C-alpha positions, 0 to 999 in steps of 0.5 A: 325625563328619559325616552327610549326608541323601541322602533317604528313608533314605539317608544317608553318614556321614563319620567320620574317612577312613572314608565310610559309606552307609546304606540307598542308594536315590537313582536311584530316589527322585523327591526325589534322583534329579536332585541325587545321582548316584550314581557319584560317591559314595565309600564304604568301608562300605554299612549296609542295615538290610533287604532291601527296595528303597527301601533297597537299591536302589543298594547292588549299583552304589555297592559294585561301583563303589567296593569297598565292604563290604556291612553287613548281617544273614546273609542280606542279607549272603549275597544280595550276597556271592554277586554277589562283593561284599565283605560283613560279615554280623551278626545280632541282638545281635552287634557288631563293632569295625570301623577306624571304630568299633564297630556293634551289630545291634539289633532292628527290627519290620518286614519284610524281602525283596528286590524279586526275592522272595529272602528279607532275612531279619530287619530291624533297626538300627545302634548306632554308637560313634564318635569320642566320638560314639555314633548310633543308626540305627533303620532302618525300624520300629514302635516297641518296647520293645526301644529301652529297652535301647540306653541300658543300654550306650550314650549316644546323641548322635544318633538317627535315626528313621523318622517317616513313618508308615503303614509306620513310626513316625510323629511321635508314637511316634518321641516316645516312642522318643526317650524309650525311647533316652533321646535328645533330639536326633533326625534324622527320616528316612522321610518325604515320599519318596511319598504315603503318607509325606508329612508337616507339617514344621512339626507334626512340628517343634513337637510334638518342641519341645513334648516338649522335643526337637530334631527336625531335617529336612534337605534332600537334600544338606544336613549335620550335623556332631556 
């Protein structure tokens, strides 16, 4: 499993021959718009955690360019399905066996609406079990006790957590979240994109290290392999 960071909460996950994009917000991100060309991206699936523009901006264009299937909650799937895009709707607690692995849609605490005011339903996250590697994509969320349910069913190899604070968990809450999901390897997302969520990288890494955990902060376009 290879994971590439495209800034903010935008990720590319490669599992064998399948390419999954998560929350593609690239062309409007000042940190990624000049380094990542959305029309060059490949995708079989696009996972959307919620409807906010900083998570969905490029989803329609990429889906139409690649023929990718958008996977999200019922409201978001219906929104894109009405545009003629292939979708797979999910809802909380539900799971589905895709060709690349099993995906479960899990709780998040945030808000969710499209830029045009359309209903985005409730925000969520994803647990992916695949290739003997399991990951948790939290999406935009506050710290929630529901996270404790995840390790009761899935042993995680990586937790992808927001750390920018203000709109989501900050570093301190993300450390607690990693305790809740029982995963000491964390990929930080949702930071530095704009002023409200700028962080001190070294301090964030130090706090995780002092807690006995590994925080990875990738450069845009940088990848890790599990």
